C-alpha positions in Angstrom: -14.1 -3.6 -15.4 -12.3 -6.9 -13.7 -11.4 -7.3 -10.2 -8.3 -9.7 -9.3 -8.0 -10.8 -5.7 -4.5 -12.2 -5.0 -3.8 -12.1 -8.7 -6.7 -14.2 -9.7 -9.9 -12.9 -11.4 -13.0 -12.9 -9.4 -16.4 -11.3 -9.5 -17.5 -7.8 -8.2 -16.3 -6.9 -5.0 -17.7 -4.2 -2.7 -16.3 -0.7 -2.6 -15.6 -1.6 1.3 -13.8 -4.7 1.6 -15.2 -7.1 4.1 -11.4 -6.9 5.6 -11.7 -3.4 5.9 -15.1 -3.4 7.9 -13.6 -6.1 10.3 -10.5 -4.1 10.8 -9.8 -1.0 12.9 -7.9 1.9 11.3 -4.3 2.5 12.7 -2.2 5.5 12.8 0.2 5.8 9.8 3.7 6.4 10.2 5.6 9.3 8.6 8.7 10.2 7.3 11.5 10.5 9.7 10.4 7.7 11.9 12.9 5.2 12.3 10.5 2.1 11.7 10.3 3.3 7.7 14.2 3.6 7.3 15.2 0.0 7.7 14.3 -3.4 6.3 11.5 -5.2 7.6 11.8 -8.8 9.4 10.5 -11.6 7.2 7.5 -13.3 8.4 8.0 -16.7 10.1 4.6 -17.5 11.2 1.5 -18.0 9.1 -2.2 -18.6 9.5 -2.4 -16.9 12.9 -5.6 -15.0 14.3 -2.9 -12.1 14.9 -1.9 -12.1 11.2 -5.3 -12.1 10.0 -6.4 -9.2 12.6 -3.4 -7.3 11.4 -4.3 -7.9 7.7 -7.9 -6.5 8.5 -6.4 -3.3 10.2 -4.0 -2.8 7.2 -7.2 -2.7 4.8 -9.1 -0.6 7.0 -6.4 1.9 7.4 -5.9 2.0 3.6 -9.4 2.7 3.1 -9.6 5.6 5.4 -6.4 6.8 3.8 -7.8 6.3 0.4 -4.5 4.9 -0.7 -3.7 2.2 -3.0 -1.4 0.2 -1.1 0.1 0.1 2.4 3.2 -1.6 3.7 3.2 -3.0 7.6 6.1 -0.6 8.7 3.4 2.1 7.9 1.2 1.1 10.5 4.3 0.5 12.9 4.8 -3.2 12.4 8.1 -4.5 11.6 7.3 -7.5 9.2 7.5 -8.0 5.4 3.9 -7.5 4.5 2.0 -5.1 2.2 -1.6 -5.1 1.2 -3.3 -3.4 -1.8 -6.5 -2.3 -3.0 -5.7 -0.4 -6.5 -7.4 0.5 -9.5 -5.4 0.7 -12.5 -5.5 3.1 -15.5 -7.3 0.2 -17.3 -10.1 0.3 -15.1 -9.2 -2.9 -13.3 -9.3 -3.4 -9.7 -6.6 -5.4 -7.9 -6.8 -6.6 -4.2 -4.8 -8.6 -2.1 -1.9 -9.1 0.5 1.4 -10.7 0.3 4.3 -11.5 2.9 8.0 -11.6 2.4 7.8 -10.3 -1.3 10.6 -10.3 -3.5 10.4 -8.2 -6.7 11.8 -9.9 -9.9 14.5 -8.0 -11.6 13.3 -6.8 -15.0 16.2 -7.1 -17.6 17.4 -3.3 -18.6 17.2 -3.8 -22.2 13.4 -4.9 -22.2 12.5 -2.6 -19.2 10.2 0.0 -20.2 10.3 3.4 -17.4 7.3 5.5 -17.2 7.3 8.7 -15.4 4.1 9.8 -13.3 3.1 11.4 -10.4 3.5 9.2 -7.3 2.3 10.0 -3.6 3.0 8.2 -0.3 0.6 7.9 2.8 3.7 8.2 4.8 4.4 11.6 3.3 0.6 12.9 3.5 -0.4 15.3 0.6 2.2 15.9 -2.0 2.9 14.0 -5.4 6.0 13.9 -7.3 6.7 12.7 -10.9 8.8 9.2 -10.4 10.0 7.1 -13.0 9.0 3.1 -12.4 9.1 0.2 -14.6 5.9 -0.4 -16.4 5.7 -4.2 -15.5 6.3 -5.6 -12.1 6.2 -9.1 -10.5 6.1 -10.1 -6.9 6.8 -13.4 -5.3 5.8 -14.3 -1.8 3.5 -16.2 0.1 -0.1 -15.4 1.5 -1.0 -15.2 5.1 -1.5 -19.1 5.0 2.1 -19.6 3.8 1.0 -20.7 0.1 3.0 -19.4 -2.7 1.8 -16.3 -4.2 2.8 -14.5 -7.5 1.2 -11.0 -8.6 1.9 -9.5 -11.8 1.2 -5.8 -12.6 1.3 -3.3 -15.2 1.0 0.5 -15.4 -0.1 2.0 -12.3 -0.5 -1.4 -10.5 3.1 -2.2 -11.4 3.9 1.1 -9.6 2.2 0.0 -6.5 3.9 -3.1 -6.3 7.3 -1.5 -6.7 6.3 1.2 -4.0 5.5 -1.1 -1.5 8.2 -3.3 -1.9 10.7 -0.4 -1.5 8.7 0.3 1.9 9.5 -3.4 3.2 13.5 -2.7 2.3 13.2 0.6 4.3 12.8 3.0 1.5 10.4 5.9 0.5 9.5 7.0 -2.8 10.8 10.5 -2.0 14.6 8.7 -1.4 14.5 8.4 -5.0 14.0 12.3 -5.9 16.7 14.6 -6.5 17.5 16.6 -3.2 15.9 19.8 -4.3 12.7 18.1 -5.4 12.6 16.3 -2.1 12.7 19.5 0.0 10.1 20.8 -2.1 7.8 17.8 -1.5 8.5 18.0 2.3 7.6 21.5 2.1 4.2 20.9 0.6 3.7 18.1 3.1 4.0 20.5 5.6 1.3 22.6 4.4 -1.3 19.8 3.6 -0.5 17.5 6.4 -3.4 18.4 8.6 -6.0 18.4 5.9 -5.2 14.9 4.9 -5.0 13.8 8.5 -8.4 15.4 9.3 -9.9 13.7 6.0 -8.5 10.3 7.1 -10.3 10.8 10.9 -13.6 11.8 8.9 -13.6 8.5 6.9 -12.4 6.5 10.0 -15.5 7.8 12.0 -17.8 7.0 8.9 -16.4 3.4 9.0 -16.9 3.0 12.8 -20.6 4.3 12.3 -21.4 1.9 9.4 -21.0 -1.0 11.7 -23.2 0.1 14.2 -26.9 -0.7 14.1 -27.5 3.1 13.8 -25.4 3.8 10.8 -26.9 0.8 8.5 
């Protein structure tokens, strides 16, 4: 298994990232909230303690939600930023963050679409099959404002596309036919409480792991 941080191969990483241990889990916004339905503002300030703390909080939130990626508007922040901690189907782990990402347009004649189950932390619980390109490239900058290019295939490509959609004000369920979308929201209503309870349990475990008693 290979590990890639900011698109570059590195040695092994702990299951719970240092960023997650430093951060504080935040509430995840849910479908129907206005901040999820509009494009996020571009980042203009870099290298600040506030930005670093936000990224740590997002990794902590991603961990307790057991997700693959998380956009800033999913924690109520209007900013073009997302983080990821994503295992792909090849057994590789991808970790990182990107600001002001732009997804490369794949030529239609060379693009290969894969239909696979996709869920969303802002639609807690259900999954639905959705076609996505099996290759994706996003270009942006890191938290210090340095240029960053990240390439993904398979499930990681799906993650990059999903999170970029969020920053444009879109959810994966918006891509579904109306009947299927209604079915997903019906399933969410049934599973939401259980999912949120699991997140609260993991948040408590993360908090306790930072105390001397929990070590």
